[in-house]
C-alpha positions, 0 to 999 in steps of 0.5 A: 290092857290096850292103849285104847282102854288104859291110855285115857286114865294114864294121860290123866294120871300123868297130867295130875303128876305134872308130867305134862310133856309125857301126857301130851305124847301119850294122849296123841297116841291114844287119839290116833287109835280107834277109841270110844267117844268118851275116851277121845273126849277125856284124852283131848281135854287132858292133852289140852290142859297139859298144853295150857300148863306149858303155856302153849295155848295155841296148841291147846285150842284144837284139843279143847274144841274137840273135847267140847264137841264130844262132851256135848254129844255125850251130854256131860255138863260137868266136863263142859263146865271144865271146858269153859274153865279151860276156855277162860284160861286161854283167854287169860293167857291171850290177855283177851278182854273177855277173860273175866267174863269167861271165868265167871261163865265157868263159875256159873256153869259149875254152880248150876250142876246138881252136885257142885264138885268142890275141886272144880269150883276151886280151880275156877275160883283160882283162875278167876282170882288170878285173872282179876289180879291181871286186870287190876281188880284187886279187891275182887281178887282178894274176895275170890281168894278168900272163897277159894281158900275155904275150899282148898285142902292144904294136903290134896290141893297143894299146887292149887293152894300155892297159886292162890297164895301167890295170887293173894300176894299180888293183890295185897301188894297192889293194895299196899298191904306189903307185909301180907303180900310178902307172907302170902308169896313166901308161903307160895314159894315154899309150896312150889319148892316142896312140889318141885314145880319149877314153872310155878316156882319161877312165877312165885319167886318173881312175885315174892321179889316184887313184894319185897321191892314194895317194902323197899327191901332191895337186898332181899328182893334181888336173889328171888328175882335173879332166881326167877329169871334163872328158872325162866331161862333154864325151863325156856319159859316165855310166858311171864318172863316179861314180868320178872324182867320188869321187876328187875327193871324196877329194882335197878331204877330203885338202885339208881342203875338206869343203864341196866334198868333200860336193858331190862325194860327193853327185854321185857318189851321184847318178850311182851311183844313176842307173846302179844301180852298187852299188860306186859307191853304197857308195863315195859313202856311205862318203865321206859317212860319213867327212866326217860323222866329221870333224864328229863327227856319229856318227848320220850316220856310222852311217847312211851306213856301214849303208846302204853295208853293206846295198848291198854285202850284195846285190852279190856284192862280198865283198872290198868288203863285208869292207873296209867292215865293217873300216873301220866296225869301226875307227870304232866302236872309236875311238868306244869302242863295242867290242862292236858293233865286234867 
């Protein structure tokens, strides 16, 4: 059997096994050979998805564009719905304002199919829940999570279930449901350890550590946050590294180690700016402002919060913007500057 006929199925198999670099390499070989449009479309799609799993959205975009064009020619509405979901993933990774509308568009396309594929609906719901968390829509994220968990098979969908649990943990932490957040994130860590999915484990370890910080358990949080950073460094993972650096900054502030907290805040800002991640940049700026407040450096506090607000103004993250305004207003109020605070 030639690479033209066997290749597309093998690319999909490698992708499903989490062997993303191998899927990309084989997929490129398949696309260089003369093969039918259906094979080109499927291969382009899974090469795109493999790049997305590696947070290489710029590399993924040309393959996604090719897949969309081919699936339109082939009149394949199910795969077009898959492509819209991939577009939503790219919008999320790029922290674009249209990330949630894109995810909702993908969900509508999926549910318009004559026979709704449960696996596709689950993937889209997962992506929507994660996006809602990122953009501060935590109540909506919990509802989306609950819909998705009903569809998830705990054996077949272990990786997906892990991401859903992690997402739910983040939303619960933001809503102050700390014990529930720790429970969800702990289950996610266990699943990713079982799957040996180091990238997802790096993210989940940070989220578990962050949830434990919310409970005031600094000793419990530290090993999870340190492991998350280690996994990011070992895998050369850039996307999401700013988040764990911010978590470590939060821990150091709670411990009173402001010098180390500043180091982490600066590193978080650096990685956020490298990836043009609006929330990461704003979050790092807010931590720098909080640290400056402990030094009674009002000018630096104002500078950092105003920059954070400016970043969020153009991000589409309305709830994050509201939270930043509220925190800065409280700071100004405690300073006695009521007119500006109001």
